[in-house]
N, C-alpha and C positions, 0 to 999 in steps of 0.2 A: 425481500418483501412479496407479501401475497395478497392478490386481489380478487375480489368476488365480485362477479358482473350478476345480478339478480333479476332475470327476465331474458328471454331468447327472442324477442320480438325485433323489428328492424333496428329500435333503439339501441337494446342490448347487444345485437349483433355488430352495429356501427361503432360501439363504445370498445368491445372486445378487438375489433378489428383495428382500433386506432391503438389499442393498448400493444397490439403484435406489431406494430409498425413503428411504435415510437422508439427514438434514438435513445440510448442509455438505460433501456429497460431489460438488457438482455439477461437472463437469468432469473426474472421476475415470474412467479407463479402466477397464471392466470386462469380463473376457473369459472365458466359462464353456468348458471343454474337456471334449467326451465321446468317448469312442473309439469307442460303437457309433453306428450310424446314426440312432437315435432317442433321444429323451429319456424320461426316467420310471424308469429302473432297473427294480425288482421291480413296478413298476405297469404291469401287461401286460393291455389289455383285447382281447377278440377278438369280433367280432359275424358271427353264423353263422344265416342263417334265421330271424330273430326272437330267436336266443340270444343273451345276454351272457355271455362267459365271462372270468373273471378268472383269470389265471395265477399272480398274486401275492397281495396283501392284497386282501381284498373288502370293506374298512370300515375305521373307527377309531373309537377309543375316546371317548366324551365327558367321561369322567372326567378327562381330560388336556386342557385346552382349545384346544391350539396348532393341530391340524387344523381345528376345528371354526371357531376364530376366523379362520383363512385362508381357508377356503371362503367365509365370510360378507365378508371384505373382498375378495373378488374376485368377489363378486356371483353365487355359487353357493348362496345361503342358501335360496332358495326350491325347489332342486332336491336337498335333502338328504331322504333318506327314511330311516325306521328298519325294523326287523326285524319279521316276520309277529306276529301277536298271540300264537300259541303259541310260546313260547321253550323250549321241554324240549330239554334236552340228554341225551342217553343215554351210558351206558359199557357198553361190550361186555365183560363179565366172565363166566367160566365158561361160554363159548358163548351167553350171552344177552345182550339189550339192556334193561338197568336205567336209568329214569330218575334223573338226579340228584334226590335229594331236596328240596323246597322249602325255601328258607331256607339252604340251603347258601352261605356266604359264603367265597371263597379257598379253603381246605382244610378248614373245619370247618362243623358244624351250627350253626344259631341258632335253630331250631325245633324242638322235642321230639317232637311228633307224627308230622308227616312222616318225620323221622330214623327214628324208632321203626318206622313201617309199611314203611320202604323195604325191599326185597329186595336191594339192593347188598351189604349187611353181614350176617353171622351175630349171633347174639345176643351169644355173647363178643366179636365184633370192635367190636359198639355199645359194649358195656360198656368195652372197653378205650378206644375214643375218649372216652367221658364221663369218666374215670379223669383226662383231661388237666387239667381243673378243680382238681383237689388235687395236681398234681405241681407241685414248687418251679421257679422260673425258673432256668435256668443261671446260674451266678455268673461263669463263666470268658467274658472279653471276647475280640472275634477273630470272623473269620468263619468260617463251616462251610457244609457243602453243604446244598442244600435237603432232599435226602434224609435226611440225618442229623437234621437239624431236626424235619421231620415225624415220623420213626420215633420220635424221642426224647419228642415231645409227645404225639402222636395214636396212634403205633403203626403196624406194618408194613401193615395192610390199607389205612388211610387214604393210605398213601404209594402203594400199587401200584394202588389203584382211583380215587383222586382227584388227587393231588398230581403223580404220575408223567405219567399220560396227558395232563393239563392243560399241564403243562411242556414235553412232547412236540409239543402242538399249538401253542405258543406259539414255542419257540425250538429244536425238532426236537433237544433236549438231554437228557442223561443227569442224571435228578435226584441221582446219587450224586457227579456233577463239578461241577454247577452252583453257583455262590455264592449263599447266601443272600441277602448283603446287596448284590449286584449286581443280583438278579432281584426278590426279595420282601422288602424291608427292612422291609415293614411287620408282617410277623410277627414278625420278633426286637422290633420296637417294642412290639408289643401284649405279648408276654411279659413285656418290662421294665418296661411302664407298669402293666400289669393282673395280674401273675404267671401270666397264662393266656391262651392265644389265644382260645379259646371266651368267657372272660368278656370280654376286651377287643372282640371282635366283638358281643357282647350289649350292652355298653355304647355302640357305635357303631351300632348297628342301627337307631336313628330318625335319624341323621344323613343329610344328603343324600348320594345316591350320586355326584351329579355336580354340576357347575356351575350346573345349569338341572335343576331338578326335573321338569320337563315333557317331557325327552327319553329317549328309551331310551338304554341303556348302549351299543349301536353303532349308527353311520349310515354311509350310503353317500351315492352321488350316482346319481340316477336316470341311467340310461343308461350308467353306468359310470364307475369312478375314474378312467380315463385323461383324463376332461375336467378334472379338477384340474391335471393336467399340462399341458393344452392351454391352460388358462386362465392358469397360471402363467408359462408362456412368452410368451404375448401381453401379460403384464402389465410384462416385463422391459424396462423403458424404457431406453436407451442402452446396454444390454448386448449385447456381441457373442457370439453363441453358435455355437460350432462344433462341430457333430458329425463323426463320423469320424474325429477327431483325436485322438491318443493323446499325452499327455505322457512321454515315456521318460526323462529324465533333469531333474534340478534342480541346478544349481551356483550357488555365491554369485558375486556380481559387484559388487563395491563394498559399498554399503548395502542391497543388493536381490538378486535372484535371476535368473538365465538359465534359462529353459526349452527343453529340446530335444524338439523335436515330430516325430510320424511322418510328418510332410509333407516334413522336412528344413528347416522353418524352424527360427528361434530367436526366442524372444519374451523380453521383460523384464517382470519385475514387482516391485514395492515390497513386496507382501505375496501369499502363497499361501494359499488355503483346500484343504485336502486333504479330500475327501469321498469317497475310494475306500475300500474294503475294507483292513483293518490291513494284511495281506501286500504289498497293493500300494504303500500309502503308505511301508511299510518298505524297498521296493526304492529308492522315490524319496528316502528319507531317509538312505539308507546312506552317501553321501559327506559328508552335512552333519552328521547327527546319529547316529553308528552305534550309540550306546548305546540310544538311542530306538529306533532301528530293530530290534535285536535283541529288546527287548520287546514290540515290535510283533507279532513274528514267533510270540510265545510266546500270541497270542489264536488259539485253534483255529477252525475255520469246518466246518460240516456241510454235506452235499449233499443235495438233497431234488427232489422232482418232484411236479408235481401233475397228476393224471390226471380230466380232466372228460369224463363221458358223459351223452348225452341218450337219453332214452327216450320211448316212448309212455305217456301216462298210465295205460292200462289194463295196461300190463306190468309196473307195480311196486307194491307196497301204498300205501295212502294215506299222504303223509308229513305228519306232525304234530309239528313241532318243528324244530330246527336242524340235527340230526344227531347223529352220536356220535363219542367217542373210545374207543380201545382200551386195557383196563387193561394194566399190564405183567405180563408172564409169559404171556400168552396165547399167544405164538408166532407172531403174526400179522405181515404185513409193511405192510398199512396202518395207519396211525396214527390217522387219523381221518378222519371222511367228512362233508362239509357238504352237508345237502340245500339247495341253493341256491336252487330255485324255490320253496321252501317260506318261506325264510329272509327272500328279499328280493321283492318284489312284480312286478318287470319281468324276470327272468332267462329266463323260458321262454314261448312262445307258448301260448295255450290248448290244452289237450288233449295237453302234453308236460311232462316234468319234467327238471331238470337237476341232478344230482349232480357233487360234487367230491372225490375222494377224494386222498389224501396218502401219499406213501412215500418212504422214506429218513428217517435221522436219524443223530445222533451214534453210535448203538449199532448201526445198520443200514446201513451204505455199500454193502454188495454188492448190494443190490437194484438200484442203479442202473447196474451193469455189465452187466445185462440188456438186451435190445434192447426196443422199443416193444411188438413183439406180445407178447411174454413178459411184460412188466409188464402189459400190458393183461389177459392170460390170469390173471395173479395176482389183479388186483384184481378181475374178474369172480366168481373163485371165492369171494372172499372176502364180496364183496356178496351173492353167493347164500346162503352160510354164515349170514349175519348178517341178511339182510333177504328171503331167498327169492326175489331176482329171477334168473330162469334166461334172459329175453329177451335177444337181443343189443341192443347199443345202436343208437340210430339213427347217430349219429356218434359220435367220441370224440377228444380231444384229450389228448396229454402234453406237457407243457413242465419241462423239466429245468433245475434251478438249481445247478450245480457250485459247490462252495465258497461257497455264498450265505447260512448261517446262522451269525453269531458265535456263539461258546461262552463264555459269561461264567464261566468255571472260578473254584475258590476261590480267591481272592485277587486278583481282577480288580479292585476297586479301587484297591488298593494297586500293581499294575502301573500304571495310569493314572496315580497320582500320580508314581511314577517317570519315566515318558514325560513328565509335564509337566516335572519338573525337569530332565530330559536336555534338553528343547527350549528351555530358557531360554537356551542360547548361539546360537539361531538365530531371535531376533524376527521377526515377520512370517509364521512357518508357524504355521498353526492348522488343528487337527484338529476332524472333527465326521463324524458317521455312524453308522450300526447298528452299527458295532464297538466303540462306547466306552459311552455311557450311555444304552441303550435302543434297543429295535429297531423299535417301533411307528411308523406314521406321525406321530402327534403328538410323539413323542420324536424323531424325524429332523427334523422341522420346526422343533421348539425349538431343537436342536443349529446346524442351518443359519441361523438367525435369529441366535444368541448367536454364532456364529463371524463374521457380519456385523458385529455390535455390536462385537465387539473390533477390527475394522479399521475401523470409522467413528470408534471413540473415539480411535483412533490419531492421525489429521490427519497432520501433519508430522511427529509424535514417532514413536518405536519403539512397536511395540506390547508391551503389558504380557504377562506369561509366559501364554501362550495357553491357555486351559483345553482339556481333551479333551471 
């Protein structure tokens, strides 16, 4: 049996790792193909003069166990580090930075006094949020946008200053377009079970926030997240890894598949795990499953860029907290800014500070049409307005991520179910990755391992209908 894993990001690496560790698959040939010269996908760490720059994700959630469990299984448990002691997050609203009130969970308050004291909302806006406790739940089933849900339950101010900026930070998306069921299904579940989001959050307030109550909500690896990629690569026993090799086409050949490679070679496989973006998977699947390909092309992607800036410590205000997000309607190009050297313990040498700003979203693609110097100027002007930073950075880096952020628009889960049905006639083809059921590192690792389990469970039989 021969298995091809297409894509060497964290999902593909997790799939290859799962196959390499699966019982009963000894003697199976596993080949991982990655068109780029390196592995890791969006995990991209750079080390410059004592600074550690993350161009992609800088951490992972511990409330989803897969990334934590994999790190520990790879012997990296002792190198996991949590965020700094001051975990305040600010919202830039009406030209000022306001701390999110203590006790805010998801998009709603769970502590009365901090919420009442907060300057983020006016008194009428606070009253509107409190009315959520009295509103009846929605009786109509079916998906709706996150924007529609939050506006209906908590009002426009909660949408503009909590939900929309937080969603932009996670998905680079538009709250009016993104699916509630695909992004934050727990909000709808709270409404169904408790009749109110706030009441449901209060009922769950004393429940553990993650699988290990001693852990912070976010963890990273000392020295940079690319260490996870390196350790995964080293753990791929018996897997052939081919970087700089693109899979250009897939065709049926008997009971298996024939892959055309950019090197001019052809490779055979009995099963293929596709971990590419949905639009790339669509191109490969067009000859095999045109209906599935058409559905996959309906998953839009947004382009973003990260702008890392290093400063001398005396040139910027003292950083207390994790950073800020920008409320909707402010007219800013920055969507958020992480104070990396305050958030993590080893990001900058003594006497220096490291910030990371984010630009580009589903609502603002035009900013990425500008050159690096123009983007830098925009970021510096807005950091000056938000934080009073006038000094030039010691150095800076811009990393662009074109068409990198999948948008789970309304109806996303229904589309995935239709894709699954359309792929039933192509047994052995399995989809996994950020375009489908979660974009965070734990989500992608879970999908990669699940794809490996589908193939491992197949043995000499045909794969069951592949889940997305």
